[in-house]
N, C-alpha and C positions, 0 to 999 in steps of 0.2 A: 349558830351553826351548829350543824348534826354531822357527825359522822360515825361509820360503824366502829363499833367496839369488838374486838378478835377474844374471843373466850378463850385465852392460853393454858389456863387451867386444865382444860382437856389433853392437851401437851406434854403434861407433865409425864406420864403414862410413854412416851413414847423417849424419854431422858436417858435409858439406858443404851440405846441405840443410837445415838447422836453425838458429834466431836463433843468436849467440854466447852467450844466458846457456845455452842447452841444451845446445850444446854442450860449454861447460864443466864444467856437471854431468854430463855423461855421462863426459867425463874425471874427475871426482872419481869418481863412481860405479864406474867400471872399474878406477879403483885397488883401491876399497875390495872390489869382489867378486871382483879376482884374488889378493889378500893381503889379509884381513880383520885391524882391528887389532885387536882382543880375540879370546880363546877360550877356557872355563872360568874365568873371572874374571885371566885376565893380559892384560896388553900382551905380543903376538906379532912386532910390528916393534920396531924400535931406535928408539930415543928422539929419534935424529937423527931418522929418517922419520918419526914420530909428528908432530915438528915442522912439519918440512915440509907432510906432508898437512894441517897446523892451521892452513899459513898460507895454503896452496891452497885454502882452507874461505873464510878472513878476505876475501881478495883476492875471494871470488865474490859473498861478503855486500857487501862495497865499492863492488866493479864493475857489479854487477847489483842493486842493492838494492829494485827494483819487478817483478822475476823471481816467475814464477807458482813457483819452485823454492827460494825465500830459505828459507821454512819446512821443506821437505825436508831443505836446506843446514845449516841451525840444528840442528837435529837430530843431525846427524851430525858436526858439530863436538863434538871432543875438549877442551875447555878445563879439564874436572874430570881427566880421564885427564893431559893437560898438565903440570898442576901438581900433580895429589894422586897420580896412578898408579891403579890397581886394586888390589882385593882382594889377590891374587898378585904384582903387579909396584907395590909401595907407590913413590913418590916420595922419600919418607921413613921412615926407617929405624923399624923397630917392635920392634926386639931390642936394645935398647940394656939398661944395665944400672941406670937411672930412666927409668921408663915416662913420665914427664912433660916430659923431653929427647927430641926427635926430632930429627935430621941429616939432612941431604939425601942422598941415594943421590948420592956423587960424578962417578958416570956421568951421571945427568941434570943434575946443576951443570955438567959439562962440555960435554954437549949444548947446554945454553942458552948456553953460553959462546962457541961455536963458532955458531951461529946470531945472535950478535948480530956477531960478527966478520963475517960473511960479508952482514950487514946492508950494500944498497943506503944511499948518502947520501940524505937526502931523505925516504926511503921511511916512509910511515905505518901505522904498523902497532899496532895497540891489543895485541895478543898480545906484539908484540916488548917494546913498551914495559913489559908489565908484566913479565916476564921481566929487564929492566933493571932496574925498580924491587925485584924480588925478591933478585936475585944482590946488590945495595948491600944490602939489610936482611939480608939471608945472610951477608955478607962481615963486616959488623959484629959480629955474633952468633954465631960458630964456628959457621956452616951450618944453628942450628937453627931449627926451626919456631916461629916466634915468632907472639903473637897481631894483628904491625903484617903478617907475611906474610898471615897468616890472611885479613886485610881487604883487603890489595890484591888476593889471590884472588876474595874476595869477591866486588867489584867488577866485575872481569872474568866474573865468573861472572853476574850480573846481566845485562851487555852483551850477552851473547852465548844467553841463554836462550829457549829456545822458546817461541814465543809463544803 
């Protein structure tokens, strides 16, 4: 499927003349239009970049809950990609000897750990809290995707579901 990509970078020059929420939205969308998150069923940015973009969108939703851009940002937030990956870039191994056992990609786990290590004290973030909970369960279960991990992810998916 094809869809037009708006070049949000061109709108950067208007940021001084718009409200803070619109300026933040322009930043979010310029990042996405300059380098898409996915292409052809695969995540084409690093896991670290995916986490950063997701956190920026979460910050927008926290800082501007009444913005007319809130629903648009919710549609772009990458919770599913962040916690499950995509068809061609899964966060959990599809190719194990026992198909019932799926383990997290070490690169994804490392990106989660890096994001948590960079977390500022007293930072409120559902995304980072979720990563922390997932890592605790993964560490107790040989990095396996368990029903408990799925339940944690499902909770955050519901929180960020588009309205």
